[in-house]
GUSE-790222 format. One line per 2 residues: their letters; for each residue x, y, z of N, C-alpha, C. Coordinates in nm, 4 decimals, always signed. Layout:
<pts>
a) X Y Z X Y Z X Y Z  ... $
</pts>
This chain:
<pts>
xx) -13.8644 -2.0810 -0.4691 -13.8462 -2.2241 -0.4701 -13.9406 -2.2843 -0.3663  -13.9948 -2.3965 -0.4003 -14.0926 -2.4630 -0.3158 -14.0222 -2.5568 -0.2169 $
xx) -14.0628 -2.5530 -0.0908 -14.0034 -2.6373 +0.0129 -14.0267 -2.7856 -0.0136  -14.1361 -2.8202 -0.0697 -14.1642 -2.9613 -0.0962 -14.0666 -3.0198 -0.1982 $
xx) -14.0303 -2.9428 -0.2981 -13.9346 -2.9939 -0.3968 -13.7970 -3.0131 -0.3334  -13.7597 -2.9256 -0.2393 -13.6317 -2.9408 -0.1686 -13.6351 -3.0657 -0.0816 $
xx) -13.7432 -3.0875 -0.0109 -13.7559 -3.2050 +0.0759 -13.7546 -3.3329 -0.0073  -13.8265 -3.3328 -0.1185 -13.8284 -3.4498 -0.2071 -13.6882 -3.4770 -0.2614 $
xx) -13.6167 -3.3740 -0.2993 -13.4807 -3.3905 -0.3513 -13.3882 -3.4468 -0.2440  -13.4007 -3.3958 -0.1195 -13.3183 -3.4472 -0.0099 -13.3502 -3.5942 +0.0200 $
xx) -13.4775 -3.6289 +0.0214 -13.5165 -3.7679 +0.0470 -13.4664 -3.8590 -0.0652  -13.4823 -3.8167 -0.1889 -13.4355 -3.8948 -0.3038 -13.2841 -3.9125 -0.2993 $
xx) -13.2125 -3.8058 -0.2697 -13.0662 -3.8145 -0.2586 -13.0239 -3.9059 -0.1458  -13.0918 -3.8952 -0.0320 -13.0589 -3.9815 +0.0821 -13.0833 -4.1278 +0.0513 $
xx) -13.1957 -4.1574 -0.0139 -13.2249 -4.2965 -0.0494 -13.1271 -4.3487 -0.1541  -13.0885 -4.2652 -0.2478 -12.9895 -4.3060 -0.3483 -12.8558 -4.3356 -0.2815 $
xx) -12.8159 -4.2487 -0.1878 -12.6921 -4.2712 -0.1143 -12.6992 -4.4009 -0.0353  -12.8109 -4.4260 +0.0302 -12.8292 -4.5489 +0.1080 -12.8214 -4.6711 +0.0175 $
xx) -12.8810 -4.6658 -0.1003 -12.8750 -4.7775 -0.1943 -12.7342 -4.8065 -0.2407  -12.6613 -4.7028 -0.2710 -12.5217 -4.7214 -0.3142 -12.4384 -4.7777 -0.2010 $
xx) -12.4598 -4.7291 -0.0807 -12.3827 -4.7752 +0.0359 -12.4084 -4.9232 +0.0631  -12.5351 -4.9654 +0.0600 -12.5685 -5.1060 +0.0825 -12.5096 -5.1934 -0.0275 $
xx) -12.5198 -5.1475 -0.1504 -12.4654 -5.2231 -0.2630 -12.3147 -5.2414 -0.2494  -12.2437 -5.1376 -0.2118 -12.0984 -5.1457 -0.1942 -12.0601 -5.2393 -0.0810 $
xx) -12.1374 -5.2385 +0.0266 -12.1084 -5.3304 +0.1376 -12.1239 -5.4750 +0.0948  -12.2306 -5.5056 +0.0223 -12.2523 -5.6429 -0.0241 -12.1442 -5.6836 -0.1226 $
xx) -12.1089 -5.5919 -0.2100 -12.0043 -5.6216 -0.3065 -11.8713 -5.6466 -0.2354  -11.8411 -5.5666 -0.1360 -11.7178 -5.5860 -0.0590 -11.7162 -5.7192 +0.0135 $
xx) -11.8310 -5.7600 +0.0678 -11.8393 -5.8885 +0.1365 -11.8181 -6.0029 +0.0383  -11.8734 -5.9909 -0.0817 -11.8552 -6.0938 -0.1835 -11.7092 -6.1024 -0.2265 $
xx) -11.6459 -5.9889 -0.2444 -11.5041 -5.9879 -0.2821 -11.4196 -6.0515 -0.1723  -11.4481 -6.0215 -0.0467 -11.3734 -6.0814 +0.0640 -11.3921 -6.2328 +0.0666 $
xx) -11.5141 -6.2796 +0.0431 -11.5412 -6.4232 +0.0423 -11.4637 -6.4913 -0.0711  -11.4704 -6.4324 -0.1900 -11.4018 -6.4934 -0.3046 -11.2502 -6.4906 -0.2870 $
xx) -11.1988 -6.3866 -0.2251 -11.0555 -6.3791 -0.1986 -11.0128 -6.4891 -0.1019  -11.0953 -6.5135 -0.0002 -11.0657 -6.6201 +0.0956 -11.0661 -6.7565 +0.0264 $
xx) -11.1609 -6.7784 -0.0651 -11.1656 -6.9040 -0.1401 -11.0425 -6.9180 -0.2294  -11.0003 -6.8102 -0.2909 -10.8822 -6.8130 -0.3767 -10.7566 -6.8426 -0.2950 $
xx) -10.7467 -6.7854 -0.1776 -10.6324 -6.8127 -0.0909 -10.6274 -6.9604 -0.0526  -10.7425 -7.0209 -0.0274 -10.7464 -7.1634 +0.0058 -10.6972 -7.2471 -0.1119 $
xx) -10.7372 -7.2096 -0.2339 -10.6918 -7.2831 -0.3518 -10.5411 -7.2686 -0.3698  -10.4896 -7.1502 -0.3488 -10.3452 -7.1273 -0.3625 -10.2690 -7.2084 -0.2583 $
xx) -10.3209 -7.2153 -0.1365 -10.2561 -7.2954 -0.0328 -10.2517 -7.4431 -0.0721  -10.3626 -7.4944 -0.1277 -10.3642 -7.6345 -0.1707 -10.2640 -7.6558 -0.2836 $
xx) -10.2576 -7.5611 -0.3763 -10.1634 -7.5735 -0.4871 -10.0191 -7.5715 -0.4356  -9.9901 -7.4823 -0.3431 -9.8546 -7.4737 -0.2901 -9.8159 -7.6021 -0.2183 $
xx) -9.9105 -7.6602 -0.1453 -9.8815 -7.7864 -0.0767 -9.8504 -7.8944 -0.1793  -9.9277 -7.8971 -0.2878 -9.9035 -7.9928 -0.3955 -9.7669 -7.9691 -0.4586 $
xx) -9.7340 -7.8421 -0.4828 -9.6063 -7.8085 -0.5456 -9.4887 -7.8475 -0.4566  -9.5060 -7.8450 -0.3252 -9.3997 -7.8865 -0.2336 -9.3798 -8.0375 -0.2381 $
xx) -9.4865 -8.1117 -0.2609 -9.4785 -8.2568 -0.2594 -9.4283 -8.3148 -0.3906  -9.4432 -8.2438 -0.4999 -9.4063 -8.2985 -0.6310 -9.2593 -8.3371 -0.6421 $
xx) -9.1634 -8.2586 -0.5955 -9.0239 -8.3033 -0.6052 -9.0001 -8.4352 -0.5308  -9.0691 -8.4561 -0.4204 -9.0551 -8.5809 -0.3455 -9.1079 -8.6968 -0.4289 $
xx) -9.2229 -8.6782 -0.4904 -9.2820 -8.7830 -0.5743 -9.1928 -8.8105 -0.6948  -9.1392 -8.7065 -0.7551 -9.0512 -8.7252 -0.8704 -8.9275 -8.8058 -0.8313 $
xx) -8.8727 -8.7781 -0.7159 -8.7555 -8.8532 -0.6691 -8.7920 -8.9987 -0.6431  -8.9093 -9.0228 -0.5850 -8.9528 -9.1605 -0.5611 -8.9731 -9.2345 -0.6928 $
xx) -9.0252 -9.1683 -0.7935 -9.0438 -9.2308 -0.9246 -8.9087 -9.2632 -0.9867  -8.8133 -9.1720 -0.9712 -8.6802 -9.1949 -1.0256 -8.6162 -9.3177 -0.9614 $
xx) -8.6290 -9.3300 -0.8298 -8.5742 -9.4457 -0.7588 -8.6440 -9.5734 -0.8038  -8.7777 -9.5666 -0.8164 -8.8523 -9.6849 -0.8595 -8.8114 -9.7265 -1.0006 $
xx) -8.7885 -9.6306 -1.0892 -8.7454 -9.6635 -1.2252 -8.6088 -9.7305 -1.2251  -8.5179 -9.6840 -1.1408 -8.3856 -9.7461 -1.1315 -8.3981 -9.8887 -1.0792 $
xx) -8.4829 -9.9104 -0.9815 -8.5011 -10.0460 -0.9275 -8.5594 -10.1380 -1.0331  -8.6548 -10.0869 -1.1116 -8.7134 -10.1683 -1.2182 -8.6075 -10.2039 -1.3218 $
xx) -8.5249 -10.1066 -1.3587 -8.4177 -10.1337 -1.4554 -8.3220 -10.2386 -1.4016  -8.2858 -10.2289 -1.2732 -8.1970 -10.3278 -1.2122 -8.2602 -10.4663 -1.2152 $
xx) -8.3876 -10.4765 -1.1837 -8.4563 -10.6054 -1.1861 -8.4661 -10.6603 -1.3281  -8.4899 -10.5726 -1.4258 -8.4959 -10.6187 -1.5645 -8.3608 -10.6701 -1.6101 $
xx) -8.2533 -10.6066 -1.5678 -8.1190 -10.6536 -1.6044 -8.0887 -10.7897 -1.5420  -8.1383 -10.8133 -1.4207 -8.1173 -10.9419 -1.3552 -8.1943 -11.0528 -1.4241 $
xx) -8.3120 -11.0215 -1.4751 -8.3963 -11.1215 -1.5388 -8.3429 -11.1565 -1.6765  -8.2933 -11.0597 -1.7501 -8.2412 -11.0846 -1.8843 -8.1044 -11.1505 -1.8749 $
x) -8.0852 -11.2609 -1.9478 -7.9542 -11.3291 -1.9402 -7.8464 -11.2584 -2.0162 $
</pts>
């Protein structure tokens, strides 16, 4: 077996390993970034979901007041 072919194989394997490692790191960073963005969206949605029952109750009260005013106006 020729030493040059062994050295070439080791260099090729090392560079392939380095390429895969760099690619995985970038992919992991992208996944972490997107996960953080998704968490922010979920937090905004949860805040909205907490406020909706309050708004619904305010609408219900406003509808009752409108009905009361309409009854007063109608003879």
